N, C-alpha and C positions, 0 to 999 in steps of 0.2 A: 424489608420495607414495603409498606402499603402506601402508595401515593397516587394522587390524582393531579394531573396537569390540566388546568381548567382553561377553556376558551382559547386554545392555541390553533394557529393555522397549520394544518398538518400537510407536510410533503412527504409521501411515503416510499419513494420520492415523488410519485405522482401527486398532483394537487387534489387533496381530499376536502378542502375547505376547513372551516373552524369546527373543532371537536374537543372533547375531553379525552385524555389518555389515562388509563388506569394501569399502574405497575404494581406487581406483587413479587417481592423478592427480586429475582433476576429476569423476570419475564413481563411482556406486555400481555395483559389479560382481557382488556376491553378497550374499544375505541368507538366513540359515538357522542351524540349530543345529550347534554343534561344528565350526565352520569354521576356527578358529584354527590347528589343527595343520597344515592344508594350506598355511599361509603362514608358514613359520618365520622368514623375514627381515623380515616386516612389523612396522611400529610397532604396539605394543599400547596400547590405551586401555581402561581398566577401566570398564565400564558398569554394574557391579553396584549395585543400589539406585537407578539412574537411569532416566529414560524418554527415548527418542529421538523427536524430532519433526522434520518438515521445517522448514527455515529460514523465518522469517516474511517475508512479502511485504507491504511497506507502499506502497500505491499513491497516496499523497497527502502529499508531503513538500516543505516549502519549503527546499530544499537551499541556496539562496543567501540565505535569510532573508526573512521577510515583514514585515508591519507598515508603519508610516509614517502611520497615520491621525491621529496626534497630533503631527505635524510631524517633521522630520528626526531628532530625537533619539530617536524611538520605532521606528526601523528595527531589526528583530531580527537578531542576528548569524547568519552562515551555519552550516549543519550541519557537524559534524566527523565524520570517518570512524569514530572510536572511539565516537561516540554510537550509531551503527548497531550496532556490535559489542556494546555493553553492553545493547542492547535486543533482541538476537537477530535483527536484520533483515539478511538476506542478499541481498535484491532490493528495489529501490524505484523509484518514479516521482517525479521532481522536477517541481515546479510553481511558477509565479509566483502572486501573490495580488492584493490590492487595488492595490498599487503597480506599475503598468506604465509608470511615468514614469521613476523613478530606477533601477528594476530592468529588466534587459534579457534577451531570449531568448538573446543571445550569451553572456552571463555564465552563464545557466542551462545551456546546452549545454556550456560549458567545465567547469562544476562537475560535471556528470554524467559527462563524460569522466574527470575527476580521480578520482571515486569508483570508476569502473571500474578505473583504474590502481592504486588503493590496495587493491582486492581484493574488491569486491562487484559484483553485477550491477545496472546502473542504466539507466533510461530517463527520458524527460521529455516534457512537453507544450509545444507552442508556445502563444502567447496568454497572457492574464491575465484580470482581471475585464472588461476593456473590449472594446467592439466599435466599429470593426473591430479584429480581433485584431492585437496586436503580433507580428511574425514576424522571422525572421533573413534569409530570402531576399526578403521582400516579398510572399510569397504562402503561405497556409496549405497549399495542395496541394503546393507545392514543398518546404516544410519537412518534411512527412510523407514525401514520396516520396524525397527525396534526402539527408536527414540521418538517419543510422543510428539515433541515439538517440531521435528524435522519433516518438511513436506516436499522437499525437492533438493535440487543442486544448483549452484551458480557456476558460470564459466564466462569467459570473455572472448569475443571474436572481433575481427576487423579493427584491432587496436594495437599500437606499437608496444603496449605493455602486456599483451596476452601471450600465451604459450604456442599460438598458431597450431592448434590440433588439426590433424588430418580429417578428411571426411570419414574414414573408417573409424577413427578414434571417437569422433562425435556420434556416429551411429551406435557404437558400442555403449557409450555413456547414456544416450537416450534410451537404448534398449534395456539397460540395467535399471534406469529410473522407472520405466514403464512396468517392468516385472515387479519391482518393489511396490509400486503404487497399486497394482492389482492385488497383491497379497495383503497389503496393509489398509486398503480402502482410502488411500490419500490421493490428492490430485496429481502428484508426480510432475512437478514443475522442472523444466530445464530452463532456468532464467538466464538469459544471455545478455551480458553487458555489451552493447554495441558501440564501438568506437567510430572514428571517422575514416577508417581504412577504405581503400578503393573497392574491396569485394562486397561490402555491405552485407546483404542477406543471401548472397549467391550460394554459399555452402548449404544453407538451410533449404533453399529452393531445390537444390540438387538432391538432397536427402529425401525430401518429400516426393520428388518425382521418381526416385529409384528404389524406395523401400515402402513398406506398408506401415511405417510408424505414423500414428495420428498427429495431425498438426497441433492438437490441443496441448501436447507436452512442451512445445517450443514457445518460449515466452520472451521475445526480444524486448529490452527496455532501453531508455534513452533514444527513442526512435524519431524524435523531432527532426533530426538531420537526414533521415533516410528518404524522404519525399515519396516518389512513385513506388519504390520498392516496398515501403511500409503500407501504402494503400493496397498494393497487390496482395500482400500477405493477409491483410484484414479481409479482403474480398474472398480469399480462399478459406476463410473461417478461423483465422488465427486472431489472437488478442494482441493489441498494440499497447504498450505501456509508455506513455509520455512522462517526462520528468518536469515537475514544477520548478520553474526558474526563479532566481532572485528578482528578476524583472518580469512581473507577471504577464506583461503583454507579449513577451517572446513565446512562452509555452501556449498561451491562449491563442496566439496567431497560428502556431503550428497545428493545434487541434482543429481550429476552424478551417484551415487549408485542407487538412485530411478529410474532414467531413464534406467539404465542397467538392473534393475530388472523388467522392463516392465511398469512402470508408464507412462501414455501418457503425452507427452510434453505439450499439450494444457490444461491439468488439473493441472499444476504446476504454482504457483506464488511465488514471493519473496517480503518480506516487511522488514522494518528496526527495528521495535520496538523502534524507536528513543525516547530518553528521558525517557525510562522505566529503572527501576533498574535491574541490573544483579547480584543478590546475589549468593554467593557460599555457599553451605550447606555441612555439614559433614554427616556421616551415621546416626546420631541422629536427622537430620533436624535442626541443630543449625547453625546459620549464622556465617561464619568464614571470610567473605570478601564481598565487595560490590563495584560495579562501575556502570556507566550508559551507556546505548546504544547511539550510534550516528547515525544520518542519513547518514553520510559519508560512513558507512559500505555498503550501498546499491550499489553505483557505484563501490566500491571496490570488491564486490563479482561478479558483472557482468564482470569486468575486469579479475578476476581470472578464471571465467568460459571460457572466450574466449582465454586468453593467456596461461593458464596452463592446463586446462581441454580440450582445443581444441574444445569446443562447437562452432558451427557456429555462427557468429555475430547475424544473424536474430533470431536464436533459443534463444540465451542468452537474447537478448533485449525483446523477447516476454514475459519473466517472469515478467517484470515490465511495460509492455505496453499493448499489445492486450489481453493477457490472463487475466490480472487484470480488464481491461475494460469490458470484457465479464462477468467475475465473479460478477462485480458490476452493471451490466445492463446498462453500458455506451458505449456499442460497436458501437452505431450509431454516437457518437460524440468524443470519446476519444480513445487513444491507437494506432492510426494509422495516417500516413501522407497520407491523401486522400482529394480530393476536397470535400468541404462541411463540413469537420471535424473542430473541434476547432484548432486554431492556437497555440497549445502547442507543442513546439519542442526544441530540443537541437542540438547544433553543437559541435562536438568533434574532437580532433586531432587524429592522427594515433595510438597513445597510449591510446586512449579513455579518455584523459584528457578533462575536460569541458571547452569550449571556450565561448559559447553563450547559454543563456537560454531565451526563449520567452514563456510567459504564457498569454493565452487569447489575443494574438496579441501584447502584450507589451514586449519590450526588458528589461529584468531584469538584465542580465549580457551580456557583450560583450567584446571580447578579453581577457577573464579571469577576467575582472574587474566588480564589482557590479555597476549597474546603478540605484539602489534603496537602501533605507536604512530602518531599522526598524522604525516604527512610534514613539516608545519611545526609545530614545538612552540613555544608561547608561554611565557615566564617567568611 
């Protein structure tokens, strides 16, 4: 597809003012003023009154569904392709959650491949909450090295549902991930579900103090409840992944508090936890309620940060674009509106409502209407 988006306010995510954007197949090939006349045969997309931003990158998504803490009937359904489009997500990382028993890495990899076929960029993590990690090949190193979609491993800490790995076990896991990442050229994530346990990030801090493992491999998520420990980790050079909440002001408030406490903006990311379960526990860790996370929480929190917390538009967008791209080792192709980068972009109205979604150069939504559908449609 050769297309020109005319007279759109470009946030790359930095404010670049009103420009034309030229897309050819799956790349951005030119950005500037008055470019439309040079491409008489190109498809025209009117960007007047709209802002253009990079497509959102959601690095924590339960693409096969999460849940199960309240018996088999509480398993959350799988993510649909159109869920991503409606939320403006053009790149994601799929994960397993609490349930590493009835959910499998095989199914996760298959779903990741399916989302790629349907039109977005997708990766995934091997493992789940449990240790030793559930894998496809029988070895975390081999999963990362030989399975194209797998870029790291997931594990849980400081949670009553985790396997409570020892410091030595976590060191060995991170060392295996690092070696596989060096061999395969992947980022080598050790994504850590952080619960509400008393130890918080203590185990990670001990490992960083006692070994030569780089902090870049450790990726704590759901960090909104960690307070000073999270800020300390970010100041050390680590990435903090906040979770978009159903009530946008909660996550927006946590992010604002972290920034005010000195956490560097470029070390903060935001993900949705979409299709994961959101159980509510009492003081005895008994489940007293359950609902599921939605990918729609992601644009909701970005909107809250801009409109209520008064975070500059470029700063808010960076949490789901350029910051995540750097964290995932995709900074040369994703997360920015730049010449030579992938044609993943969004057009939004002045209230940040989603108008148009383009992923890998294909228009998936325009004028607020879906231009695609899920491969399997249910009545």
